[in-house]
N, C-alpha and C positions, 0 to 999 in steps of 0.2 A: 324684474325679469333677467336682467343682465347677470346678477348675482346668482340666481337659480341656475342659469345656463353654465356658469363658470363652475359651480359646484358639481353639477352633473357631468361636465366634460372631465373634471378632476377625477371624480369618481370612476368614470369608465376608463380613464388612462390607468388608475391603480389597478383596477380588476384585470386589465390587459396584462400588466406586469406580473400579477399573481398567477394568471393563467399560463404565461409563458414559463415561469419558473417551475410550475408544476409539471410541465411538459418535458422539462430537461431530463435526459437519462442520467441516473445516478444521483439525483437530487430529490429531496422532499422539503415540504414547508413545515416549519414548526408553527403550530396553530396559534400559539400564544405570541411569539415574537415576529413571525412572518420571516425569519431568518432562513436561508437555504442551508441545509445540513446533508453531509454525505449519508447515503443509505448504507446500512451494515449489510454486507453480503453473507449468507449463510455458508459454513464450511464446506457443504457440498459442492460449492461452485469454485472453491479455491484451486488454483492451478498449481500443479507440480511440474517444475522445470529442472533441467540438467544444467551444471556449469562445472567449470574447473578454474583453479586459481591458487593463490599463496596466501597462507595465514599471515596477516600483519599484527594482530593483537588478539589477546585473550582476556575476557574479564569474567573470571569464575563466579564473582559475587553477583553479577547481573546476568549470568547465564547468556553472555553474548560473545561472538567471535566475529572479527573483522576480516574480510577476505577481499583481496584485489582479485576480481574475476574477469574472465574474458566476456566477449559478447554472449547474451542470452536470446537466441533467435526466437524462442517460444514466447517470449515477452516483448520482443524487439527492444532489447536493451543494448546499449553499447557496453564496451568494457568500463568498468568502474570499481571503486573500493566502497564496501558498505558493510553494516553490521547485520548479522543474522542471530536469531534466537537459537539456542542450543542446549541439550540436555547436559547434566553434569557428566554422565558416562562419555558422550560425544566429545566434550571438552577435555576430559581426562587423556584422551587418545591422541591429542594434538599439541603441536608446540610452534611457536613463532618461526616463520621460515619454510614449514612444511608445504610442499605442493600437494594440493588435494583435488579429487573429483567428488562432486556432491550433488545431491537432489535437495531442492527446497520447495516449501509451500509458500506461494504468495497469496495472501489474503488482505485486501486493502492495502495499507502501507506496511504491514507486518510480513517479514520474511523469516521462516522458520526451517531450520535444517531437518530433512527427513532422513537422510542418510549421508554419511561422509567417510571417505577412504583417503588414506595418504597414498599418493601416487608412487609407484615403484620405478 
């Protein structure tokens, strides 16, 4: 009887954890491994934000530009230096040290330049 009660209690506790994980916003459970995984957000929900900063590095082979930017109120971000995806045409118009104003799309952990202009 005690063994059955322990097994039943263990099962209920495990089900409680699964139910809580399923209710967590932005998380889903993988049916095979029971690992929590981030939910992919569709592009329609990607946020476009404005920022300004200074070009710190350009990596044309990876289509990345590193920008030290100011605060981004739309995302509640403090000033920081980070990499952004960019097109070849966008990168060709930039050089290290340029002061820029730009718009970028934030989708999950990916940040992609939508438009970028060298400040005058």
